[in-house]
C-alpha positions, 0 to 999 in steps of 0.5 A: 534505457539500459534498465529499460532494455534489461527489463524487457528482456527479462520479461520476454524470457519469463514468458516464453520460459512460462509458455514452454512449461505449459506446453511441454508439461502439458499442465491442464489450463485450470491449474497453469494457463499460459500467457497466451490464454490469459491474454486471450480471455482478458481481452475477451473480457476487457470491458468488465476487467476495465470497470472492476479496474476503476473500483479497485483503483478508487479504493487504492487511491482513497486508502493511499491518501487517507492512510499517508495523512493519518500516518503523518499527522500522527508522526508529527504528534508523536514527535512532538510529545514524548509522553504521548509517543510512549503511550501510542507507540507500543500499541501501533506496534502490537497491532502489527502482529495482528495478521491483515487477513484476520482483520478483514473479515471484522471490517466486512462485519462492520463496514459492509461489503461496499467500498468503505471496508476495502479503503479502511483495509488499505489505510490499516495497512499502510498507516504504520509504515508511514508513521513510522518512517516519518517519525524517524526523519522528524527525530533524526534532526540535528540538534544544533539546528533546532536549538539554533532556531529556538535561540532566535525565539522560534516557536515549537510549531515553527521549528516543526514546519520550517525545519523538521518537517522538510528535513523529514521529507525523504523519510515520508518519502520512503514511507510513501514507497512502501504505502504504494505497495501496500495499498493494492494489497489492502484492497485485493485483501478486502475484496477476496474476504467480500466484494461486490465490485473490484479486480478480485470479483472478476478473478474468477475468468481464471476459471474459464482460462 
């Protein structure tokens, strides 16, 4: 309850400062609209915003589900094979050096202006954090635990499914937290490059604030 009160207080304070700055400084609304004006225009366009929010939400959800599944499967495979890890992980790290803004136009050209390019953008932006976090958890299982499982005739897959994966779930949860933040970013970047529907499409209403 204290956290909720604190967040509510900070929000009210921030909105008050924002509104007061616009009034006192006389900032033009096309540069910095007041919170009241933003809320007014948002209410006037609520149907348009709601319809396009559903599109963006579906893109984010699909990208999140597919990206997490792909990242988790990759992490398991990397944990099972040191050779595969030495081959694939440097490539994954290298891909992180490529700005996401550089990938968005390429994906749009390949997949078009529809939903597929936005979902793929969300997948790409969350794939590495999920893979890295889950792999880290899979490789931090105490060696004596896995050795004991093998002395009891446990196969590699049994050790993976019954010991390593359960032990790594907290690390996967950390990756999911990052994915939940990055997935909307990937979808919106994809819509910014080119889209026929989505929240970025209706962002033009800010010019009418």
